[in-house]
VOGU-3710 file (C-alpha; in Angstrom, 3 decimals, decimal comma):
1> xxxxxxxxxx> 42,146/-36,586/-28,056  43,914/-38,718/-25,415  41,939/-40,919/-23,070  41,910/-39,294/-19,588  42,369/-42,642/-17,807  45,601/-43,283/-19,755  46,927/-39,855/-18,785  45,964/-40,400/-15,159  47,663/-43,806/-15,082  50,878/-42,300/-16,426
11> xxxxxxxxxx> 50,955/-39,397/-13,952  49,931/-40,971/-10,653  50,307/-44,016/-8,435  47,881/-44,831/-5,624  49,087/-47,029/-2,753  48,240/-47,500/0,923  50,143/-44,858/2,915  51,453/-47,542/5,266  53,374/-49,095/2,364  55,409/-45,878/2,046
21> xxxxxxxxxx> 56,453/-45,699/5,712  60,033/-46,811/5,061  60,565/-45,052/1,716  58,496/-41,859/1,637  61,341/-39,567/2,670  63,626/-41,091/0,023  60,883/-40,730/-2,595  60,331/-37,059/-1,900  64,065/-36,316/-1,891  64,949/-38,322/-4,987
31> xxxxxxxxxx> 61,998/-37,597/-7,294  60,034/-34,508/-8,321  56,664/-35,688/-7,052  53,862/-34,723/-4,709  52,381/-37,197/-2,234  48,760/-36,573/-1,197  47,468/-38,671/1,706  43,697/-39,266/1,472  41,933/-41,557/3,979  44,849/-43,962/4,413
41> xxxxxxxxxx> 45,679/-43,965/0,710  48,549/-41,977/-0,765  48,348/-40,572/-4,265  51,807/-39,970/-5,766  51,610/-37,434/-8,587  54,348/-36,477/-11,037  55,332/-36,378/-14,678  55,095/-39,600/-16,674  58,890/-39,951/-16,565  59,002/-39,476/-12,784
51> xxxxxxxxxx> 56,072/-41,843/-12,189  57,779/-44,551/-14,217  60,967/-44,113/-12,150  58,963/-44,045/-8,892  57,185/-47,241/-9,941  60,545/-48,960/-10,478  61,899/-47,585/-7,184  58,869/-48,788/-5,216  59,002/-52,207/-6,844  62,699/-52,558/-5,934
61> xxxxxx> 61,810/-51,683/-2,334  59,035/-54,264/-2,086  56,024/-51,961/-2,390  53,192/-53,645/-4,271  51,441/-51,347/-6,724  47,858/-52,357/-7,471
//
């Protein structure tokens, strides 16, 4: 049985919402994801393939992913 934390890591990214100010619209148009804002933190949820692409996109645009 897969480890839940590994599945979670491959299907979501959590970043401060402020770090998405300049790219959120592009993210939601370009990728099949859902962005949930929770107390100043945004949880980006998608398939493992989409999350990997989002991670690369955010990195290219200077967003630090913890």
